[in-house]
C-alpha positions in Angstrom: -87.5 -16.6 -79.9 -86.9 -17.0 -83.6 -84.8 -20.0 -85.7 -83.3 -19.5 -88.8 -81.3 -21.5 -90.9 -79.7 -21.1 -93.8 -79.1 -24.0 -95.9 -76.4 -22.5 -97.9 -74.4 -24.2 -94.7 -73.1 -20.2 -94.2 -74.6 -19.8 -91.1 -76.3 -23.3 -89.2 -79.0 -23.3 -86.6 -78.7 -19.5 -85.7 -80.9 -19.1 -82.7 -81.4 -15.0 -81.8 -83.3 -12.4 -80.3 -84.7 -11.1 -83.4 -84.8 -11.1 -87.1 -82.4 -7.8 -87.2 -78.9 -9.4 -86.0 -80.1 -12.7 -88.0 -80.6 -11.0 -91.3 -77.0 -8.7 -90.5 -75.7 -11.7 -90.2 -76.9 -13.6 -93.1 -75.9 -10.8 -95.2 -72.0 -10.6 -94.2 -72.8 -14.8 -94.6 -73.7 -14.0 -98.1 -70.4 -11.6 -98.9 -68.0 -13.8 -97.4 -69.9 -16.5 -99.6 -69.6 -14.7 -103.0 -65.6 -12.9 -101.5 -64.6 -13.6 -105.6 -67.4 -11.2 -106.9 -67.8 -8.4 -104.0 -67.0 -5.0 -104.3 -64.0 -3.6 -101.3 -67.5 -1.6 -99.8 -69.5 -5.4 -99.6 -66.3 -5.9 -97.5 -65.9 -3.3 -95.5 -69.1 -3.7 -94.4 -68.9 -7.4 -93.9 -66.4 -6.4 -91.5 -68.7 -3.7 -90.1 -71.3 -6.7 -89.1 -68.7 -9.3 -87.7 -67.3 -6.5 -85.4 -70.1 -5.2 -84.1 -72.4 -8.4 -83.8 -68.9 -10.3 -82.3 -69.7 -9.7 -78.3 -72.9 -10.4 -78.7 -73.3 -13.2 -80.8 -69.6 -15.0 -80.4 -70.5 -18.5 -82.2 -72.0 -17.0 -85.0 -69.8 -14.9 -85.5 -66.5 -17.6 -85.1 -68.6 -19.7 -88.0 -68.1 -16.7 -90.0 -65.1 -16.2 -89.9 -63.7 -19.6 -90.4 -65.5 -19.2 -93.5 -63.8 -16.4 -94.6 -59.9 -17.8 -93.5 -59.2 -19.0 -97.1 -59.1 -15.4 -98.4 -55.8 -14.5 -96.3 -54.6 -11.7 -98.3 -57.3 -9.0 -97.9 -57.4 -6.7 -95.4 -60.4 -6.7 -94.2 -61.0 -10.8 -94.1 -59.8 -12.3 -91.1 -55.9 -13.4 -90.4 -54.6 -16.0 -87.9 -52.9 -14.9 -85.4 -51.2 -16.0 -82.1 -51.2 -14.2 -79.4 -50.2 -14.7 -75.2 -51.4 -12.7 -72.1 -53.5 -12.7 -69.4 -57.3 -13.4 -70.2 -60.1 -12.7 -67.9 -63.7 -14.0 -68.6 -67.3 -12.1 -69.4 -70.5 -12.9 -69.3 -72.6 -10.6 -71.0 -76.5 -11.2 -69.7 -79.1 -10.2 -72.6 -83.3 -10.3 -71.9 -83.2 -13.2 -73.8 -79.8 -15.1 -74.0 -75.7 -14.9 -72.8 -73.0 -14.3 -74.2 -69.0 -15.4 -73.1 -66.0 -13.5 -74.6 -63.2 -13.0 -73.0 -60.3 -10.0 -72.7 -56.8 -10.7 -72.9 -54.2 -8.4 -72.5 -50.6 -8.9 -73.6 -47.3 -7.8 -72.0 -47.1 -4.8 -73.9 -50.4 -3.9 -72.8 -52.6 -4.4 -76.0 -56.5 -5.5 -76.0 -57.7 -8.3 -77.6 -61.6 -9.6 -77.2 -61.5 -13.6 -78.0 -64.4 -15.9 -78.2 -64.5 -19.7 -78.4 -66.6 -20.7 -82.0 -67.4 -24.3 -80.5 -68.8 -23.5 -77.3 -68.3 -20.2 -76.4 -69.2 -20.4 -72.3 -65.6 -22.1 -72.1 -63.6 -19.3 -72.1 -64.7 -19.0 -68.7 -61.9 -22.2 -68.1 -59.4 -20.2 -68.7 -60.3 -16.3 -66.5 -57.8 -15.3 -64.5 -54.7 -17.6 -66.3 -52.1 -16.2 -68.4 -52.5 -17.9 -71.9 -51.5 -18.5 -74.9 -54.3 -18.2 -78.1 -53.8 -19.0 -81.9 -56.8 -18.2 -83.7 -58.2 -15.8 -86.5 -58.5 -12.2 -86.0 -60.8 -9.6 -87.6 -58.9 -6.1 -86.1 -58.9 -6.8 -81.9 -61.3 -9.4 -82.3 -59.8 -13.1 -82.5 -62.4 -16.3 -82.8 -60.4 -19.1 -81.3 -61.5 -22.8 -80.3 -61.3 -24.8 -77.1 -58.5 -26.9 -78.2 -56.3 -23.8 -79.7 -56.3 -21.8 -76.0 -53.1 -23.1 -73.7 -52.3 -22.2 -70.4 -48.9 -20.6 -69.9 -47.5 -21.1 -66.1 -48.4 -18.4 -64.2 -46.9 -16.7 -60.9 -49.2 -16.1 -57.9 -50.6 -12.6 -57.3 -50.5 -12.2 -53.4 -48.9 -9.4 -52.4 -49.1 -10.2 -49.1 -46.6 -12.8 -49.6 -44.4 -10.4 -50.7 -42.0 -7.6 -48.7 -41.6 -7.3 -44.9 -43.1 -10.8 -43.3 -43.2 -9.0 -39.3 -43.7 -13.0 -37.5 -44.9 -13.6 -33.6 -43.2 -16.6 -32.8 -44.6 -17.5 -29.6 -43.2 -20.3 -27.3 -46.1 -22.2 -26.4 -45.8 -25.0 -23.0 -48.8 -27.7 -23.0 -50.0 -28.1 -18.8 -47.9 -31.2 -18.3 -45.3 -30.6 -20.6 -42.7 -27.9 -21.7 -39.6 -27.7 -24.6 -35.9 -26.8 -24.3 -35.9 -24.4 -27.3 -34.7 -20.8 -25.7 -36.1 -18.0 -26.7 -32.5 -16.7 -27.9 -32.0 -20.2 -30.2 -35.8 -20.0 -31.4 -34.7 -16.2 -32.7 -31.7 -16.6 -33.9 -33.0 -19.7 -36.2 -35.8 -17.3 -37.6 -34.2 -13.7 -37.8 -30.8 -13.7 -37.7 -27.7 -14.6 -39.6 -26.7 -17.7 -42.5 -29.0 -20.4 -42.6 -31.9 -18.7 -40.7 -35.7 -18.3 -42.1 -34.9 -14.9 -43.5 -31.7 -16.1 -44.8 -33.0 -18.5 -47.2 -36.3 -16.4 -47.7 -33.4 -13.3 -48.6 -31.7 -15.3 -50.6 -34.5 -16.9 -53.3 -36.0 -14.1 -53.3 -33.6 -11.8 -54.4 -34.4 -9.4 -50.9 -38.1 -9.6 -52.0 -39.4 -11.6 -49.1 -37.6 -11.2 -45.3 -38.6 -11.9 -41.9 -38.1 -9.9 -38.8 -40.6 -10.5 -35.5 -40.1 -10.9 -31.9 -40.2 -14.3 -29.9 -42.0 -14.2 -26.7 -43.0 -16.7 -23.8 -43.0 -19.4 -22.6 -46.5 -19.4 -22.0 -48.7 -22.7 -20.9 -52.1 -23.3 -22.2 -54.8 -25.8 -19.6 -53.9 -28.6 -22.5 -52.3 -31.4 -21.7 -49.6 -32.6 -23.8 -51.3 -36.7 -24.5 -54.4 -34.8 -25.1 -56.6 -34.4 -28.2 -54.9 -32.9 -31.4 -56.7 -29.8 -30.8 -54.5 -26.8 -32.8 -57.4 -24.6 -33.3 -58.2 -24.9 -29.8 -54.9 -24.2 -28.7 -54.6 -21.3 -31.3 -57.4 -19.8 -29.4 -56.2 -19.9 -25.8 -52.7 -18.8 -26.7 -54.2 -15.8 -28.4 -56.7 -15.1 -25.5 -53.4 -15.0 -22.7 -51.5 -12.7 -25.3 -55.0 -10.5 -25.8 -55.3 -10.8 -21.5 -51.6 -9.7 -21.2 -52.3 -6.5 -23.9 -50.2 -7.8 -26.5 -50.8 -6.4 -29.5 -51.0 -9.8 -32.6 -52.4 -7.9 -35.1 -49.3 -5.9 -35.4 -48.1 -9.4 -36.8 -48.2 -10.5 -40.3 -47.7 -14.4 -39.2 -47.7 -15.9 -36.1 -46.0 -19.1 -35.6 -46.3 -21.4 -32.3 -43.2 -23.4 -31.0 -44.9 -26.1 -29.2 -44.1 -29.4 -26.9 -44.3 -32.9 -29.5 -47.5 -34.3 -29.3 -48.3 -37.9 -30.1 -51.6 -37.5 -30.9 -50.4 -35.4 -33.8 -47.8 -36.8 -35.3 -46.6 -33.9 -37.2 -43.6 -31.9 -37.2 -45.0 -28.7 -38.5 -48.8 -27.6 -39.6 -49.4 -24.3 -41.4 -52.8 -22.7 -42.7 -51.7 -22.9 -46.7 -51.9 -19.0 -47.4 -53.0 -18.1 -44.2 -51.0 -16.8 -41.3 -50.8 -19.3 -38.5 -48.4 -22.1 -38.0 -47.2 -24.6 -35.1 -44.3 -26.3 -35.0 -43.5 -29.2 -33.0 -39.7 -29.8 -34.5 -37.6 -26.9 -34.0 -35.2 -26.5 -36.4 -34.8 -24.1 -39.4 -35.9 -26.1 -42.0 -39.1 -26.9 -40.7 -39.7 -23.2 -39.9 -38.7 -22.7 -43.6 -41.1 -24.9 -44.9 -44.2 -24.5 -42.6 -44.0 -20.7 -43.8 -43.7 -21.5 -47.4 -46.7 -23.2 -46.9 -48.4 -19.7 -45.3 -47.0 -17.8 -48.3 -49.0 -20.7 -50.6 -46.5 -22.9 -51.4 -47.4 -26.5 -51.8 -44.9 -29.8 -51.7 -41.8 -30.6 -53.2 -43.5 -33.9 -54.6 -42.1 -36.6 -56.6 -44.0 -39.4 -58.8 -43.6 -42.1 -55.9 -42.8 -39.7 -52.5 -44.8 -36.6 -51.1 -41.6 -35.2 -50.3 -39.5 -36.7 -52.8 -37.6 -33.5 -54.1 -34.5 -33.5 -52.2 -33.4 -29.7 -53.8 -36.2 -27.9 -51.7 -37.3 -27.0 -48.3 -40.8 -27.8 -49.3 -39.8 -31.5 -49.8 -38.0 -32.6 -46.7 -37.8 -29.3 -45.1 -34.3 -29.0 -45.9 -31.8 -25.5 -45.7 -31.7 -24.7 -49.1 -32.8 -21.7 -51.6 -35.9 -23.1 -53.5 -36.4 -24.3 -56.4 -37.3 -22.7 -59.5 -41.5 -23.3 -59.8 -41.1 -21.8 -56.2 -39.3 -19.3 -57.6 -41.6 -18.5 -60.2 -45.0 -18.9 -58.6 -44.1 -16.7 -55.6 -43.5 -13.9 -58.1 -39.7 -13.8 -56.8 -38.6 -13.9 -61.0 -40.0 -11.6 -63.7 -41.5 -13.1 -67.1 -37.9 -12.9 -68.8 -37.1 -15.5 -66.5 -38.7 -18.2 -68.5 -39.0 -19.4 -72.0 -40.7 -22.1 -73.3 -38.4 -25.3 -74.2 -38.0 -25.4 -77.7 -36.0 -28.0 -80.2 -32.5 -26.4 -80.6 -29.9 -25.1 -77.8 -30.8 -22.8 -75.3 -28.5 -21.0 -72.5 -29.9 -20.2 -69.6 -28.4 -19.0 -66.7 -28.5 -20.3 -63.0 -31.1 -19.1 -60.4 -28.5 -17.9 -57.8 -29.2 -14.4 -56.6 -26.7 -12.6 -58.4 -27.3 -13.4 -61.9 -29.7 -11.7 -64.4 -33.3 -12.2 -64.1 -33.7 -13.4 -67.8 -33.3 -16.8 -69.2 -33.5 -18.5 -66.1 -35.9 -21.4 -66.2 -37.5 -23.2 -69.5 -40.3 -24.5 -69.2 -42.6 -27.7 -71.1 -46.0 -28.6 -70.8 -46.7 -32.3 -69.7 -48.5 -33.5 -72.8 -50.8 -35.7 -70.6 -52.0 -33.3 -67.6 -52.1 -29.8 -67.5 -48.5 -29.0 -65.3 -45.1 -28.1 -66.5 -41.6 -29.3 -66.6 -39.7 -27.1 -65.6 -35.8 -26.9 -65.9 -33.1 -25.2 -64.1 -29.9 -25.3 -61.9 -28.5 -23.7 -59.3 -25.1 -23.9 -57.6 -24.0 -23.9 -54.0 -25.2 -21.0 -51.8 -23.9 -19.9 -48.5 -26.7 -20.2 -45.6 
């Protein structure tokens, strides 16, 4: 390992595996420094050197990009650029060092290779994120820095959470307590008519998510209503009963248990986030919508002072309503044209109703003190 320092400041503290690459970078630096006296061929040579070493030595090449920035009028020197796209972080392991960079794919399908000049491994922070990047570009190579990358709101990518959600509703009793919800009531609450679970999801998602299924039971599990809150064991016991009866649970994406209330649990519903199981003790449509929303990877609709503070969304107080803008967008129910960043001036947005165009329905604005966002939208009453 050798260390080369160029005292003119064009390359400082370069640590490389061998002298050949260092000599190339020094040569590129000389061309940069002597720009006014260089010929076209030298600038082409500089561009070739920097592009060839970009991925292997991103921080050192980045220093060269920054130095060439003042000569923006030349086609062989880097230009300022801003792009948006999805970033895939990449680490390259060489024999004596490693290097980090990212590949950003824009919505038009164009690919850029991006490196950070301040500390290249910071690119990992943005892996699999939609980003807006500003920097200096030479061909499709971009040098940026940590404070020039902004994470954009990104929809979730869970294909199993789209389409038909075939759900098995199991009416479950404890050995010493049942509940009053009939199978017909449970079926209509989830699968049939206005205000049902499937109606809420069908409208909110514009026919991209809907629930079908069956209601079976009641089955009795050997646990007491006054016993400990052991929902995992209740699930295991219920599945054992269904398997013994030859019931094909695997034919369903999700299973939800309609159960009696257990005071030691205290909850009206519990569910696995981005999972396939939920337990409901308050058999209202809003509670089923809420808990199945967790199964679909939704979080609570909160306000700064209340966990369920958003009174307009089912993921708040489990009301019967269409989902708000963040849930619709992050569930991939809207297109990228549905959302735009708020800027100064007048902007027209459409409602989130299912019959409006999928364009300009949400304005977003970054919350400057965190990595969160403000979403601006409006909804009108729906027939649910």
